[in-house]
N, CA, C and O atoms as a DFTB+ gen file, in Angstrom:
204 C
 N C O
     1  1     123.484     106.586     113.011
     2  2     122.442     106.735     110.895
     3  2     121.133     105.872     111.210
     4  3     121.126     104.782     111.783
     5  1     120.393     106.341     110.885
     6  2     119.146     105.590     110.358
     7  2     119.615     104.785     109.373
     8  3     120.642     105.219     108.851
     9  1     119.039     103.332     108.766
    10  2     118.590     102.999     107.987
    11  2     117.759     103.253     106.537
    12  3     117.695     102.387     105.664
    13  1     117.056     104.749     106.413
    14  2     116.925     105.536     105.629
    15  2     117.333     107.224     105.310
    16  3     116.758     108.204     104.837
    17  1     118.390     106.969     105.756
    18  2     119.291     107.384     105.453
    19  2     120.321     107.457     104.259
    20  3     121.146     106.613     103.910
    21  1     120.073     108.565     103.788
    22  2     121.614     108.455     102.727
    23  2     122.634     109.622     102.774
    24  3     122.169     110.679     103.201
    25  1     124.091     109.621     102.371
    26  2     124.682     110.947     101.669
    27  2     124.468     110.849     100.065
    28  3     124.141     110.009      99.227
    29  1     124.860     112.256     100.142
    30  2     125.607     111.898      98.087
    31  2     126.484     112.827      98.198
    32  3     126.400     113.977      98.628
    33  1     127.691     111.978      97.595
    34  2     128.794     113.594      97.492
    35  2     128.506     113.714      96.535
    36  3     128.307     112.612      96.023
    37  1     128.244     114.948      95.520
    38  2     129.214     115.291      94.327
    39  2     129.594     116.335      93.908
    40  3     129.322     117.442      94.372
    41  1     130.309     116.073      92.920
    42  2     131.052     117.836      92.361
    43  2     130.772     118.073      91.490
    44  3     130.348     117.169      90.770
    45  1     130.824     119.407      90.998
    46  2     130.003     120.393      89.623
    47  2     130.658     121.101      90.117
    48  3     131.409     121.044      91.091
    49  1     130.241     122.207      89.071
    50  2     130.791     122.769      88.968
    51  2     131.003     124.391      89.911
    52  3     130.893     123.975      91.065
    53  1     131.154     125.395      89.987
    54  2     130.792     126.825      90.506
    55  2     129.680     127.470      89.920
    56  3     128.927     128.378      90.273
    57  1     129.798     126.668      88.819
    58  2     128.563     127.657      87.972
    59  2     127.309     127.597      88.292
    60  3     126.411     128.430      88.175
    61  1     127.327     126.100      88.881
    62  2     126.250     125.423      88.675
    63  2     125.410     126.012      90.194
    64  3     126.263     126.409      90.988
    65  1     124.182     126.130      90.668
    66  2     123.234     126.209      91.711
    67  2     123.380     124.958      92.728
    68  3     123.351     123.819      92.260
    69  1     123.534     125.161      94.082
    70  2     123.180     123.730      94.232
    71  2     121.789     123.597      94.274
    72  3     121.500     122.530      93.732
    73  1     120.639     124.281      94.729
    74  2     119.190     124.029      94.614
    75  2     118.265     123.313      93.213
    76  3     117.230     122.679      93.009
    77  1     119.551     123.967      92.384
    78  2     119.532     123.390      90.734
    79  2     119.888     122.205      90.871
    80  3     118.926     121.442      90.784
    81  1     121.442     121.400      91.156
    82  2     121.682     120.285      91.217
    83  2     120.788     119.402      92.368
    84  3     120.532     118.254      92.003
    85  1     120.184     119.867      93.970
    86  2     119.102     119.400      94.305
    87  2     118.267     119.192      94.288
    88  3     117.694     118.699      95.260
    89  1     117.426     119.572      92.622
    90  2     116.073     120.179      92.112
    91  2     116.776     118.420      90.753
    92  3     116.430     117.265      91.003
    93  1     117.350     118.648      89.989
    94  2     117.728     117.803      89.195
    95  2     118.233     115.866      90.080
    96  3     118.559     114.943      89.335
    97  1     118.206     115.778      90.793
    98  2     118.376     115.594      91.659
    99  2     117.259     114.163      92.449
   100  3     117.235     112.933      92.421
   101  1     116.597     115.105      92.984
   102  2     115.397     114.662      92.921
   103  2     114.413     114.051      92.547
   104  3     113.560     113.358      93.101
   105  1     114.660     114.452      91.312
   106  2     113.826     114.699      89.751
   107  2     113.679     113.812      88.907
   108  3     112.702     113.597      88.189
   109  1     115.416     112.851      89.024
   110  2     115.754     111.784      88.642
   111  2     115.429     110.791      89.309
   112  3     114.876     109.729      89.023
   113  1     115.865     111.277      90.332
   114  2     115.322     109.795      91.601
   115  2     113.695     109.309      92.072
   116  3     113.363     108.177      92.424
   117  1     112.857     110.470      91.965
   118  2     111.566     110.458      91.619
   119  2     111.028     109.791      90.945
   120  3     110.191     109.035      91.437
   121  1     111.388     109.774      88.870
   122  2     111.449     109.034      88.042
   123  2     111.863     107.446      88.322
   124  3     111.069     106.510      88.225
   125  1     113.130     107.343      88.653
   126  2     113.332     106.218      88.574
   127  2     112.168     105.414      89.613
   128  3     111.399     104.527      89.242
   129  1     112.295     106.110      91.303
   130  2     111.213     104.964      91.953
   131  2     109.916     104.842      91.567
   132  3     109.131     104.189      92.256
   133  1     109.523     105.473      90.385
   134  2     108.155     105.397      90.080
   135  2     107.593     104.246      89.360
   136  3     106.569     103.567      89.437
   137  1     109.107     104.299      88.314
   138  2     109.531     103.297      86.965
   139  2     109.293     101.866      88.191
   140  3     108.515     100.990      87.814
   141  1     109.787     101.736      89.220
   142  2     110.218     100.562      89.778
   143  2     108.841     100.010      90.637
   144  3     108.546      98.869      90.992
   145  1     108.204     101.172      90.799
   146  2     107.139     100.899      92.620
   147  2     106.329     102.023      91.373
   148  3     106.978     103.064      91.267
   149  1     105.126     101.984      90.494
   150  2     104.899     102.607      89.810
   151  2     103.191     102.802      91.043
   152  3     102.470     103.771      90.806
   153  1     102.784     101.833      92.203
   154  2     101.823     102.048      92.871
   155  2     101.794     103.194      93.801
   156  3     100.826     103.835      94.210
   157  1     103.652     103.380      94.170
   158  2     103.214     104.845      94.802
   159  2     103.127     106.156      94.276
   160  3     103.100     107.198      94.930
   161  1     103.083     106.022      92.983
   162  2     102.689     107.802      92.364
   163  2     101.113     107.938      92.689
   164  3     100.737     109.090      92.910
   165  1     100.014     106.783      92.756
   166  2      98.689     106.686      93.809
   167  2      98.760     107.511      95.009
   168  3      98.196     108.562      95.315
   169  1      99.946     106.454      95.858
   170  2     100.303     107.130      97.492
   171  2     100.192     108.028      97.680
   172  3      99.553     108.469      98.635
   173  1     101.146     109.088      96.304
   174  2     102.118     110.112      96.588
   175  2     100.320     111.086      96.415
   176  3      99.601     111.510      97.320
   177  1     100.174     111.125      95.325
   178  2      98.672     111.963      95.473
   179  2      97.493     111.924      96.105
   180  3      96.522     112.541      96.542
   181  1      97.942     111.086      95.973
   182  2      96.562     111.015      97.989
   183  2      96.813     111.505      98.854
   184  3      95.934     111.986      99.570
   185  1      98.943     111.649      99.349
   186  2      98.926     112.443     100.824
   187  2      99.455     113.972      99.795
   188  3      99.332     115.070     100.338
   189  1      99.862     113.920      98.749
   190  2      99.662     115.460      97.962
   191  2      98.227     116.353      98.263
   192  3      98.286     117.572      98.423
   193  1      96.825     115.535      98.324
   194  2      95.583     116.337      98.447
   195  2      94.805     116.103      99.822
   196  3      93.693     116.512     100.153
   197  1      95.810     115.251     100.585
   198  2      95.807     115.352     102.565
   199  2      95.612     116.237     102.998
   200  3      94.712     116.701     103.698
   201  1      96.882     116.703     102.414
   202  2      97.403     117.826     103.441
   203  2      97.239     119.366     103.526
   204  3      97.762     119.992     104.448
């Protein structure tokens, strides 16, 4: 297992779409990361426009 790798086990209702659960998790984790490390915002913007 790699050190930059995690597994997340969640319990969600069967009516929830897995893509919505993943999207919500990614949204919340990105917001928290950007709060903790504001310099990531500029880094991510630069990489987005370079691709």
